[in-house]
VEXKOL-272679 format. One record per atom (N, C-alpha, C): x, y, z; atom name; residue number from 0. Coordinates in Angstrom, 1 decimal. Layout:
BEGIN
((X,Y,Z),'CA',NUM) ...
END
This chain:
BEGIN
((74.3,137.7,52.6),'N',0) ((75.0,137.5,53.9),'CA',0) ((76.4,137.3,53.6),'C',0) ((77.3,137.9,54.4),'N',1) ((78.7,137.8,54.2),'CA',1) ((79.3,137.1,55.5),'C',1) ((80.1,136.1,55.3),'N',2) ((80.8,135.4,56.4),'CA',2) ((82.3,135.7,56.2),'C',2) ((82.9,136.2,57.3),'N',3) ((84.3,136.6,57.1),'CA',3) ((85.0,136.2,58.4),'C',3) ((86.1,135.4,58.2),'N',4) ((87.0,135.0,59.3),'CA',4) ((88.4,135.2,58.8),'C',4) ((89.2,135.9,59.6),'N',5) ((90.6,136.1,59.2),'CA',5) ((91.4,134.8,59.3),'C',5) ((92.2,134.6,58.3),'N',6) ((93.0,133.4,58.3),'CA',6) ((94.4,133.6,58.8),'C',6) ((95.0,132.7,59.5),'N',7) ((96.3,132.8,59.9),'CA',7) ((97.3,132.7,58.8),'C',7) ((98.5,133.3,58.9),'N',8) ((99.5,133.3,57.8),'CA',8) ((100.6,132.3,58.1),'C',8) ((101.1,131.7,57.1),'N',9) ((102.2,130.7,57.2),'CA',9) ((103.4,131.3,56.5),'C',9) ((104.6,131.3,57.2),'N',10) ((105.8,131.8,56.6),'CA',10) ((106.6,130.6,56.2),'C',10) ((107.1,130.5,54.9),'N',11) ((107.7,129.3,54.4),'CA',11) ((109.2,129.4,54.5),'C',11) ((109.9,128.3,54.8),'N',12) ((111.3,128.2,54.8),'CA',12) ((111.7,127.0,53.9),'C',12) ((112.8,127.1,53.2),'N',13) ((113.3,126.0,52.4),'CA',13) ((113.7,124.8,53.2),'C',13) ((113.2,123.6,52.8),'N',14) ((113.5,122.4,53.5),'CA',14) ((113.1,121.2,52.6),'C',14) ((113.7,120.0,52.8),'N',15) ((113.3,118.9,52.0),'CA',15) ((112.0,118.3,52.5),'C',15) ((111.0,118.0,51.7),'N',16) ((109.8,117.4,52.1),'CA',16) ((110.0,116.1,52.7),'C',16) ((109.2,115.7,53.7),'N',17) ((109.3,114.4,54.4),'CA',17) ((107.9,114.1,54.9),'C',17) ((107.7,113.0,55.6),'N',18) ((106.4,112.7,56.2),'CA',18) ((106.5,112.7,57.7),'C',18) ((105.5,113.3,58.4),'N',19) ((105.5,113.4,59.8),'CA',19) ((104.2,113.1,60.4),'C',19) ((104.1,112.2,61.3),'N',20) ((102.9,112.0,62.1),'CA',20) ((102.8,113.1,63.1),'C',20) ((101.6,113.8,63.1),'N',21) ((101.5,115.0,63.9),'CA',21) ((100.5,114.9,65.0),'C',21) ((100.7,115.5,66.1),'N',22) ((99.8,115.6,67.2),'CA',22) ((99.0,116.9,67.2),'C',22) ((99.1,117.6,66.1),'N',23) ((98.4,118.9,66.0),'CA',23) ((96.9,118.7,65.8),'C',23) ((96.2,119.8,66.1),'N',24) ((94.8,119.9,65.9),'CA',24) ((94.4,119.6,64.4),'C',24) ((93.5,118.7,64.2),'N',25) ((93.1,118.4,62.8),'CA',25) ((92.4,119.6,62.1),'C',25) ((92.0,120.6,62.9),'N',26) ((91.3,121.7,62.3),'CA',26) ((92.2,122.7,61.6),'C',26) ((93.5,122.6,61.9),'N',27) ((94.5,123.6,61.3),'CA',27) ((95.8,123.0,61.0),'C',27) ((95.8,121.8,60.5),'N',28) ((97.1,121.1,60.2),'CA',28) ((97.7,121.8,59.0),'C',28) ((99.0,122.0,59.0),'N',29) ((99.8,122.5,57.9),'CA',29) ((101.1,121.8,57.6),'C',29) ((101.7,122.1,56.5),'N',30) ((103.0,121.5,56.2),'CA',30) ((104.2,122.0,57.0),'C',30) ((103.9,123.1,57.7),'N',31) ((105.0,123.7,58.6),'CA',31) ((104.7,123.4,60.0),'C',31) ((105.7,123.3,60.8),'N',32) ((105.6,122.8,62.2),'CA',32) ((105.1,123.9,63.2),'C',32) ((104.8,125.1,62.7),'N',33) ((104.2,126.1,63.5),'CA',33) ((103.6,127.1,62.6),'C',33) ((102.7,128.0,63.2),'N',34) ((102.0,129.0,62.4),'CA',34) ((103.0,130.1,61.9),'C',34) ((104.2,130.1,62.4),'N',35) ((105.2,131.1,62.1),'CA',35) ((106.4,130.6,61.3),'C',35) ((106.2,129.4,60.8),'N',36) ((107.3,128.8,60.0),'CA',36) ((108.0,127.7,60.7),'C',36) ((108.9,127.0,60.0),'N',37) ((109.6,125.9,60.5),'CA',37) ((109.8,124.8,59.5),'C',37) ((110.1,123.6,59.9),'N',38) ((110.3,122.5,59.0),'CA',38) ((109.2,122.3,58.0),'C',38) ((109.4,122.2,56.8),'N',39) ((108.4,122.0,55.7),'CA',39) ((108.4,120.5,55.3),'C',39) ((107.3,119.9,55.6),'N',40) ((107.2,118.4,55.2),'CA',40) ((105.7,118.0,55.3),'C',40) ((105.4,116.9,54.6),'N',41) ((104.1,116.4,54.7),'CA',41) ((103.8,115.9,56.1),'C',41) ((102.6,116.3,56.6),'N',42) ((102.2,115.9,57.9),'CA',42) ((100.8,115.3,58.0),'C',42) ((100.6,114.5,59.0),'N',43) ((99.4,113.7,59.1),'CA',43) ((98.9,113.8,60.6),'C',43) ((97.6,114.0,60.7),'N',44) ((96.9,114.1,62.0),'CA',44) ((95.6,113.3,62.0),'C',44) ((95.3,112.7,63.2),'N',45) ((94.1,111.9,63.3),'CA',45) ((93.4,112.2,64.6),'C',45) ((92.1,112.3,64.5),'N',46) ((91.3,112.6,65.7),'CA',46) ((91.1,111.3,66.5),'C',46) ((90.8,111.4,67.8),'N',47) ((90.5,110.2,68.6),'CA',47) ((89.2,109.6,68.0),'C',47) ((89.0,108.3,68.2),'N',48) ((87.8,107.6,67.8),'CA',48) ((86.6,108.0,68.7),'C',48) ((85.5,108.5,68.1),'N',49) ((84.3,108.8,68.8),'CA',49) ((83.3,107.7,68.7),'C',49) ((82.9,107.2,69.9),'N',50) ((82.0,106.0,69.9),'CA',50) ((80.6,106.4,70.4),'C',50) ((79.6,105.7,69.9),'N',51) ((78.3,105.9,70.3),'CA',51) ((77.5,104.6,70.2),'C',51) ((76.3,104.6,70.6),'N',52) ((75.5,103.4,70.4),'CA',52) ((75.2,103.1,68.9),'C',52) ((75.4,104.1,68.1),'N',53) ((75.2,103.9,66.6),'CA',53) ((76.4,103.5,65.9),'C',53) ((77.6,103.6,66.5),'N',54) ((78.8,103.2,65.8),'CA',54) ((80.0,104.1,66.2),'C',54) ((81.1,104.0,65.5),'N',55) ((82.3,104.7,65.8),'CA',55) ((82.8,105.4,64.6),'C',55) ((83.5,106.6,64.8),'N',56) ((84.0,107.3,63.7),'CA',56) ((85.3,108.1,64.1),'C',56) ((86.1,108.4,63.1),'N',57) ((87.3,109.2,63.4),'CA',57) ((87.6,109.9,62.0),'C',57) ((88.5,110.9,62.1),'N',58) ((88.9,111.7,60.9),'CA',58) ((90.4,111.7,60.8),'C',58) ((90.8,111.7,59.6),'N',59) ((92.2,111.8,59.2),'CA',59) ((92.4,113.1,58.4),'C',59) ((93.5,113.8,58.6),'N',60) ((93.9,115.0,57.8),'CA',60) ((95.3,114.8,57.4),'C',60) ((95.6,115.1,56.1),'N',61) ((96.9,115.1,55.6),'CA',61) ((97.2,116.4,54.9),'C',61) ((98.4,117.0,55.3),'N',62) ((98.8,118.2,54.7),'CA',62) ((100.1,117.8,53.8),'C',62) ((99.9,117.8,52.5),'N',63) ((100.9,117.3,51.6),'CA',63) ((101.8,118.4,51.1),'C',63) ((103.1,118.2,51.4),'N',64) ((104.1,119.2,51.0),'CA',64) ((104.6,118.9,49.6),'C',64) ((104.9,120.0,48.8),'N',65) ((105.5,119.8,47.5),'CA',65) ((106.2,121.1,47.1),'C',65) ((107.2,120.9,46.2),'N',66) ((107.9,122.1,45.6),'CA',66) ((108.0,122.0,44.1),'C',66) ((108.1,123.2,43.5),'N',67) ((108.3,123.2,42.0),'CA',67) ((109.8,123.3,41.7),'C',67) ((110.1,123.5,40.4),'N',68) ((111.5,123.5,40.0),'CA',68) ((112.2,124.8,40.6),'C',68) ((111.4,125.8,40.9),'N',69) ((112.0,127.0,41.5),'CA',69) ((112.1,126.9,43.0),'C',69) ((111.8,125.8,43.6),'N',70) ((111.8,125.5,45.0),'CA',70) ((110.8,126.3,45.8),'C',70) ((109.7,126.7,45.1),'N',71) ((108.6,127.3,45.8),'CA',71) ((107.8,126.2,46.5),'C',71) ((107.3,126.5,47.7),'N',72) ((106.7,125.5,48.5),'CA',72) ((105.2,125.6,48.5),'C',72) ((104.5,124.5,48.4),'N',73) ((103.1,124.4,48.3),'CA',73) ((102.6,123.4,49.3),'C',73) ((101.4,123.6,49.9),'N',74) ((100.8,122.7,50.9),'CA',74) ((99.4,122.5,50.5),'C',74) ((98.9,121.3,50.4),'N',75) ((97.6,121.0,50.0),'CA',75) ((97.0,119.9,51.0),'C',75) ((95.8,120.2,51.6),'N',76) ((95.2,119.3,52.6),'CA',76) ((94.1,118.5,52.0),'C',76) ((94.0,117.3,52.7),'N',77) ((92.9,116.4,52.4),'CA',77) ((92.3,115.9,53.7),'C',77) ((91.0,115.9,53.8),'N',78) ((90.3,115.4,55.0),'CA',78) ((89.5,114.1,54.7),'C',78) ((89.5,113.1,55.5),'N',79) ((88.7,111.9,55.4),'CA',79) ((88.1,111.6,56.7),'C',79) ((86.8,111.1,56.6),'N',80) ((86.1,110.6,57.8),'CA',80) ((85.8,109.2,57.6),'C',80) ((86.1,108.4,58.6),'N',81) ((85.8,106.9,58.6),'CA',81) ((84.8,106.5,59.6),'C',81) ((83.9,105.6,59.2),'N',82) ((82.8,105.2,60.1),'CA',82) ((82.7,103.7,60.1),'C',82) ((82.3,103.1,61.3),'N',83) ((82.1,101.7,61.4),'CA',83) ((81.0,101.4,62.4),'C',83) ((79.9,100.7,62.0),'N',84) ((78.9,100.4,62.9),'CA',84) ((79.4,99.5,64.1),'C',84) ((80.3,98.6,63.7),'N',85) ((80.8,97.6,64.7),'CA',85) ((82.1,98.0,65.4),'C',85) ((82.6,99.2,65.0),'N',86) ((83.8,99.7,65.6),'CA',86) ((85.1,99.0,65.1),'C',86) ((85.0,98.2,64.1),'N',87) ((86.2,97.5,63.6),'CA',87) ((86.3,97.6,62.1),'C',87) ((85.3,97.5,61.3),'N',88) ((85.3,97.5,59.9),'CA',88) ((85.1,99.0,59.4),'C',88) ((86.1,99.8,59.5),'N',89) ((85.9,101.2,59.1),'CA',89) ((86.0,101.4,57.6),'C',89) ((85.1,102.3,57.2),'N',90) ((85.1,102.6,55.7),'CA',90) ((85.0,104.2,55.6),'C',90) ((85.6,104.7,54.6),'N',91) ((85.5,106.2,54.4),'CA',91) ((84.1,106.6,54.0),'C',91) ((83.5,107.6,54.6),'N',92) ((82.2,108.1,54.4),'CA',92) ((82.2,109.5,53.9),'C',92) ((83.3,110.2,54.0),'N',93) ((83.4,111.6,53.6),'CA',93) ((84.9,111.9,53.3),'C',93) ((85.0,112.7,52.2),'N',94) ((86.4,113.2,51.9),'CA',94) ((86.3,114.6,51.3),'C',94) ((87.2,115.4,51.7),'N',95) ((87.3,116.8,51.1),'CA',95) ((88.7,117.1,50.8),'C',95) ((89.1,117.3,49.6),'N',96) ((90.4,117.7,49.2),'CA',96) ((90.5,119.1,48.8),'C',96) ((91.5,119.8,49.3),'N',97) ((91.7,121.2,49.0),'CA',97) ((92.3,121.3,47.6),'C',97) ((92.1,122.5,47.0),'N',98) ((92.8,122.8,45.7),'CA',98) ((94.3,123.0,46.0),'C',98) ((95.0,123.3,44.9),'N',99) ((96.5,123.5,45.1),'CA',99) ((96.7,124.6,46.1),'C',99) ((97.6,124.4,47.1),'N',100) ((97.9,125.4,48.1),'CA',100) ((96.7,125.8,48.9),'C',100) ((95.8,124.9,49.2),'N',101) ((94.6,125.1,50.0),'CA',101) ((94.6,124.2,51.2),'C',101) ((94.3,124.8,52.4),'N',102) ((94.2,124.0,53.6),'CA',102) ((92.8,123.6,53.9),'C',102) ((92.6,122.4,54.4),'N',103) ((91.3,121.9,54.8),'CA',103) ((91.5,121.3,56.2),'C',103) ((90.6,121.6,57.1),'N',104) ((90.6,121.0,58.5),'CA',104) ((89.3,120.5,58.9),'C',104) ((89.2,119.8,60.0),'N',105) ((88.0,119.2,60.5),'CA',105) ((88.0,119.1,62.1),'C',105) ((86.8,119.3,62.7),'N',106) ((86.6,119.1,64.1),'CA',106) ((85.5,118.1,64.3),'C',106) ((85.7,117.1,65.1),'N',107) ((84.6,116.2,65.5),'CA',107) ((84.0,116.7,66.8),'C',107) ((82.7,117.1,66.8),'N',108) ((82.2,117.7,68.0),'CA',108) ((81.3,116.8,68.8),'C',108) ((81.2,115.6,68.4),'N',109) ((80.5,114.6,69.3),'CA',109) ((79.2,114.1,68.7),'C',109) ((78.7,113.0,69.3),'N',110) ((77.4,112.4,68.9),'CA',110) ((76.3,113.0,69.6),'C',110) ((75.1,112.9,69.0),'N',111) ((73.9,113.4,69.6),'CA',111) ((73.6,112.5,70.8),'C',111) ((72.8,112.9,71.7),'N',112) ((72.5,112.1,72.9),'CA',112) ((72.0,110.7,72.7),'C',112) ((71.2,110.5,71.6),'N',113) ((70.7,109.2,71.3),'CA',113) ((71.7,108.4,70.4),'C',113) ((72.9,109.0,70.1),'N',114) ((73.9,108.3,69.4),'CA',114) ((73.7,108.1,67.9),'C',114) ((72.7,108.8,67.4),'N',115) ((72.4,108.5,65.9),'CA',115) ((73.1,109.4,65.0),'C',115) ((73.6,110.6,65.4),'N',116) ((74.2,111.6,64.5),'CA',116) ((75.5,112.1,65.1),'C',116) ((76.5,112.2,64.3),'N',117) ((77.8,112.8,64.7),'CA',117) ((78.0,114.2,64.1),'C',117) ((78.2,115.2,64.9),'N',118) ((78.4,116.6,64.4),'CA',118) ((79.8,116.9,64.2),'C',118) ((80.1,117.5,63.0),'N',119) ((81.4,117.9,62.6),'CA',119) ((81.4,119.3,62.0),'C',119) ((82.6,119.9,62.0),'N',120) ((82.8,121.2,61.3),'CA',120) ((84.1,121.2,60.5),'C',120) ((84.0,121.5,59.2),'N',121) ((85.1,121.6,58.4),'CA',121) ((85.5,123.1,58.2),'C',121) ((86.8,123.4,57.9),'N',122) ((87.2,124.7,57.6),'CA',122) ((88.2,124.6,56.4),'C',122) ((88.1,125.6,55.5),'N',123) ((88.9,125.7,54.3),'CA',123) ((89.6,127.1,54.3),'C',123) ((90.9,127.1,54.0),'N',124) ((91.6,128.4,53.9),'CA',124) ((92.7,128.3,52.8),'C',124) ((93.2,129.4,52.4),'N',125) ((94.3,129.5,51.4),'CA',125) ((95.6,129.7,52.1),'C',125) ((96.6,129.0,51.7),'N',126) ((98.0,129.2,52.2),'CA',126) ((98.7,130.4,51.6),'C',126) ((98.4,130.6,50.4),'N',127) ((99.2,131.7,49.6),'CA',127) ((98.6,133.1,49.7),'C',127) ((97.3,133.2,50.2),'N',128) ((96.7,134.5,50.2),'CA',128) ((96.1,134.7,51.6),'C',128) ((95.9,136.0,51.9),'N',129) ((95.2,136.4,53.2),'CA',129) ((93.7,136.3,52.9),'C',129) ((93.3,135.0,52.8),'N',130) ((91.9,134.7,52.4),'CA',130) ((91.0,134.4,53.6),'C',130) ((89.7,134.7,53.4),'N',131) ((88.8,134.3,54.5),'CA',131) ((88.7,132.8,54.6),'C',131) ((88.4,132.4,55.9),'N',132) ((88.2,131.0,56.1),'CA',132) ((86.7,130.6,55.9),'C',132) ((86.5,129.5,55.2),'N',133) ((85.1,129.1,55.0),'CA',133) ((84.8,127.9,55.8),'C',133) ((83.7,127.9,56.6),'N',134) ((83.4,126.8,57.5),'CA',134) ((82.0,126.2,57.1),'C',134) ((81.9,124.9,57.4),'N',135) ((80.7,124.2,57.1),'CA',135) ((80.4,123.2,58.3),'C',135) ((79.2,123.0,58.6),'N',136) ((78.8,122.1,59.6),'CA',136) ((78.2,120.8,58.9),'C',136) ((78.6,119.7,59.4),'N',137) ((78.3,118.4,58.8),'CA',137) ((77.6,117.5,59.8),'C',137) ((76.8,116.6,59.3),'N',138) ((76.2,115.5,60.2),'CA',138) ((76.4,114.2,59.5),'C',138) ((76.9,113.2,60.3),'N',139) ((77.0,111.8,59.9),'CA',139) ((75.9,111.1,60.5),'C',139) ((75.1,110.5,59.7),'N',140) ((73.9,109.7,60.1),'CA',140) ((74.3,108.2,60.3),'C',140) ((74.3,107.7,61.5),'N',141) ((74.8,106.4,61.8),'CA',141) ((73.9,105.3,61.1),'C',141) ((72.6,105.6,60.8),'N',142) ((71.7,104.6,60.2),'CA',142) ((72.0,104.4,58.8),'C',142) ((72.5,105.4,58.1),'N',143) ((72.8,105.3,56.6),'CA',143) ((74.3,105.4,56.3),'C',143) ((75.1,105.9,57.2),'N',144) ((76.5,106.1,57.0),'CA',144) ((76.7,107.3,56.0),'C',144) ((75.7,108.1,55.8),'N',145) ((75.8,109.3,54.9),'CA',145) ((76.2,110.6,55.7),'C',145) ((76.9,111.4,55.0),'N',146) ((77.3,112.7,55.6),'CA',146) ((76.7,113.8,54.8),'C',146) ((76.0,114.7,55.5),'N',147) ((75.3,115.9,54.8),'CA',147) ((75.7,117.2,55.5),'C',147) ((75.7,118.2,54.7),'N',148) ((76.0,119.6,55.2),'CA',148) ((74.7,120.2,55.7),'C',148) ((74.8,120.9,56.9),'N',149) ((73.7,121.6,57.4),'CA',149) ((73.6,123.0,56.7),'C',149) ((72.3,123.4,56.3),'N',150) ((72.1,124.6,55.6),'CA',150) ((72.1,125.8,56.5),'C',150) ((73.2,126.0,57.2),'N',151) ((73.3,127.2,58.1),'CA',151) ((73.3,128.5,57.5),'C',151) ((73.9,128.6,56.3),'N',152) ((74.0,129.9,55.6),'CA',152) ((72.6,130.4,55.3),'C',152) ((71.8,129.5,54.7),'N',153) ((70.4,129.9,54.4),'CA',153) ((69.6,130.2,55.6),'C',153) ((69.8,129.5,56.7),'N',154) ((69.0,129.7,57.9),'CA',154) ((69.4,131.0,58.5),'C',154) ((70.6,131.4,58.6),'N',155) ((71.0,132.7,59.1),'CA',155) ((70.6,133.8,58.2),'C',155) ((70.5,133.6,56.9),'N',156) ((70.1,134.7,56.0),'CA',156) ((68.7,135.1,56.4),'C',156) ((67.8,134.1,56.8),'N',157) ((66.5,134.5,57.2),'CA',157) ((66.4,135.3,58.4),'C',157) ((67.4,135.2,59.3),'N',158) ((67.5,135.9,60.5),'CA',158) ((68.1,137.3,60.3),'C',158) ((69.3,137.3,59.6),'N',159) ((70.1,138.5,59.5),'CA',159) ((69.8,139.3,58.2),'C',159) ((69.3,138.6,57.2),'N',160) ((69.3,139.3,55.9),'CA',160) ((70.6,139.0,55.1),'C',160) ((70.7,139.5,53.9),'N',161) ((71.8,139.2,53.0),'CA',161) ((73.0,140.1,53.2),'C',161) ((72.8,141.3,53.7),'N',162) ((73.9,142.3,53.6),'CA',162) ((74.5,142.6,55.0),'C',162) ((74.8,141.6,55.7),'N',163) ((75.6,141.8,56.9),'CA',163) ((76.5,140.6,57.1),'C',163) ((77.5,140.7,58.0),'N',164) ((78.5,139.7,58.1),'CA',164) ((78.7,139.3,59.6),'C',164) ((79.3,138.1,59.8),'N',165) ((79.5,137.6,61.2),'CA',165) ((80.5,136.5,61.1),'C',165) ((81.2,136.2,62.2),'N',166) ((81.9,135.0,62.4),'CA',166) ((81.1,134.0,63.1),'C',166) ((81.2,132.7,62.7),'N',167) ((80.4,131.7,63.4),'CA',167) ((81.2,130.4,63.6),'C',167) ((80.9,129.7,64.6),'N',168) ((81.5,128.4,64.8),'CA',168) ((80.5,127.5,65.5),'C',168) ((80.6,126.2,65.2),'N',169) ((79.7,125.2,65.8),'CA',169) ((80.2,124.9,67.3),'C',169) ((79.2,125.0,68.2),'N',170) ((79.5,124.8,69.6),'CA',170) ((79.3,123.3,70.0),'C',170) ((78.2,122.7,69.6),'N',171) ((77.9,121.4,69.9),'CA',171) ((76.4,121.1,69.9),'C',171) ((76.0,120.0,70.6),'N',172) ((74.6,119.6,70.6),'CA',172) ((73.8,120.2,71.7),'C',172) ((72.5,120.4,71.5),'N',173) ((71.5,120.6,72.5),'CA',173) ((70.4,119.6,72.3),'C',173) ((70.5,118.5,73.0),'N',174) ((69.6,117.4,72.8),'CA',174) ((70.0,116.6,71.5),'C',174) ((69.0,116.1,70.9),'N',175) ((69.2,115.3,69.7),'CA',175) ((68.8,116.0,68.4),'C',175) ((68.1,117.1,68.4),'N',176) ((67.6,117.7,67.2),'CA',176) ((68.0,119.2,67.1),'C',176) ((68.9,119.7,68.0),'N',177) ((69.3,121.1,67.9),'CA',177) ((70.8,121.2,68.0),'C',177) ((71.4,122.1,67.2),'N',178) ((72.8,122.3,67.2),'CA',178) ((73.1,123.8,67.6),'C',178) ((74.0,124.0,68.5),'N',179) ((74.3,125.3,69.0),'CA',179) ((75.4,125.9,68.1),'C',179) ((75.2,127.2,67.7),'N',180) ((76.1,127.9,66.9),'CA',180) ((76.5,129.2,67.6),'C',180) ((77.8,129.5,67.7),'N',181) ((78.3,130.7,68.3),'CA',181) ((78.5,131.8,67.2),'C',181) ((77.9,132.9,67.3),'N',182) ((78.1,134.0,66.3),'CA',182) ((78.7,135.2,67.0),'C',182) ((79.7,135.8,66.4),'N',183) ((80.3,137.0,66.9),'CA',183) ((80.6,138.0,65.8),'C',183) ((81.1,139.1,66.2),'N',184) ((81.4,140.2,65.3),'CA',184) ((82.7,139.9,64.6),'C',184) ((82.7,140.2,63.3),'N',185) ((83.9,140.0,62.5),'CA',185) ((85.0,141.1,62.8),'C',185) ((86.3,140.7,62.6),'N',186) ((87.3,141.7,62.9),'CA',186) ((87.2,142.9,61.9),'C',186) ((87.6,144.1,62.2),'N',187) ((87.5,145.2,61.3),'CA',187) ((88.4,145.1,60.1),'C',187) ((88.0,145.7,59.0),'N',188) ((88.9,145.7,57.8),'CA',188) ((88.6,147.0,57.1),'C',188) ((89.7,147.5,56.3),'N',189) ((89.5,148.6,55.5),'CA',189) ((89.3,148.3,54.0),'C',189) ((89.2,147.0,53.7),'N',190) ((89.1,146.5,52.3),'CA',190) ((87.7,146.8,51.8),'C',190) ((86.7,146.9,52.6),'N',191) ((85.3,147.2,52.1),'CA',191) ((84.5,147.8,53.3),'C',191) ((83.3,148.2,53.0),'N',192) ((82.4,148.7,54.0),'CA',192) ((81.7,147.6,54.7),'C',192) ((81.9,147.5,56.0),'N',193) ((81.3,146.4,56.7),'CA',193) ((79.9,146.7,57.3),'C',193) ((79.0,145.7,57.3),'N',194) ((77.7,145.8,58.0),'CA',194) ((77.7,144.6,58.9),'C',194) ((77.6,144.9,60.2),'N',195) ((77.7,143.8,61.2),'CA',195) ((76.3,143.3,61.6),'C',195) ((76.2,142.0,61.8),'N',196) ((74.9,141.4,62.3),'CA',196) ((74.8,141.4,63.8),'C',196) ((76.0,141.3,64.5),'N',197) ((76.0,141.2,65.9),'CA',197) ((77.1,142.1,66.5),'C',197) ((76.9,142.6,67.7),'N',198) ((77.9,143.4,68.4),'CA',198) ((78.6,142.6,69.4),'C',198) ((78.1,141.5,69.9),'N',199) ((78.7,140.7,71.0),'CA',199) ((78.4,139.2,70.7),'C',199) ((79.2,138.3,71.2),'N',200) ((79.0,136.9,70.9),'CA',200) ((77.6,136.5,71.4),'C',200) ((76.9,135.7,70.5),'N',201) ((75.6,135.2,70.8),'CA',201) ((75.4,133.8,70.4),'C',201) ((74.8,133.0,71.2),'N',202) ((74.5,131.6,70.9),'CA',202) ((73.2,131.5,70.2),'C',202) ((73.2,130.8,69.1),'N',203) ((71.9,130.5,68.4),'CA',203) ((71.7,129.0,68.3),'C',203) ((70.5,128.6,68.2),'N',204) ((70.1,127.2,68.1),'CA',204) ((69.5,126.9,66.8),'C',204) ((70.1,125.9,66.1),'N',205) ((69.6,125.4,64.8),'CA',205) ((68.8,124.2,64.9),'C',205) ((67.5,124.2,64.5),'N',206) ((66.6,123.1,64.6),'CA',206) ((66.8,122.2,63.4),'C',206) ((67.2,121.0,63.6),'N',207) ((67.5,120.1,62.5),'CA',207) ((66.2,119.7,61.7),'C',207) ((65.1,119.5,62.4),'N',208) ((63.8,119.2,61.7),'CA',208) ((63.2,120.3,61.0),'C',208) ((63.3,121.5,61.5),'N',209) ((62.6,122.7,60.9),'CA',209) ((63.6,123.4,60.0),'C',209) ((64.9,123.2,60.2),'N',210) ((65.9,124.0,59.4),'CA',210) ((65.9,125.5,59.7),'C',210) ((65.5,125.8,61.0),'N',211) ((65.4,127.2,61.4),'CA',211) ((66.3,127.6,62.5),'C',211) ((66.7,128.8,62.6),'N',212) ((67.5,129.4,63.7),'CA',212) ((66.7,130.0,64.8),'C',212) ((67.0,129.7,66.1),'N',213) ((66.4,130.4,67.2),'CA',213) ((67.5,131.1,68.0),'C',213) ((67.2,132.2,68.6),'N',214) ((68.2,132.9,69.4),'CA',214) ((68.2,132.3,70.8),'C',214) ((69.5,132.2,71.3),'N',215) ((69.7,131.7,72.7),'CA',215) ((69.5,130.2,72.8),'C',215) ((69.3,129.7,74.0),'N',216) ((69.2,128.3,74.3),'CA',216) ((67.8,128.0,74.9),'C',216) ((66.9,127.8,74.0),'N',217) ((65.5,127.5,74.5),'CA',217) ((65.4,126.2,75.2),'C',217) 
END
């Protein structure tokens, strides 16, 4: 199975690194102030606090700017998720740091209806290359404070097989035990021979207990 998502490009301009609190989306924070270039500096973004009967959580993203002796510019992201059962004593429960010149982002998609699990999606991309974006779906369990990745790649492989590709993104919850995933056709490329899994956007349901994919919204 091939997953392919085109990554946006960042144009760099020389500037002195600094720190900036950002209101940008935590899923695509960068060291530049726009996707087309601009002031180069370390930036920070934070999600709103998401509360449920099981606790409260939020995510922090830092895009750290650096330069080498030749004034080449590099940006490296780090994501952290904080959780507190009482809404006050927050502790880090998840961290993902990008490699050198690698972006990492996160979306908090909300708690399950019973307030026991928080659904999240992380994305990883390369700043220096036209590289595919890699996405992962995560669950924070309020009873244990642990974060685990959903095995979506394996589940979709049972549906589509190994030799086809698609774009996917997490939509949100369906009740307490199902997660909705939007799957669409990947953009065309001349770099290799493409085999598509879908021709139009389709919603799939992932059953947390069974670890299986179902088509549509049952």
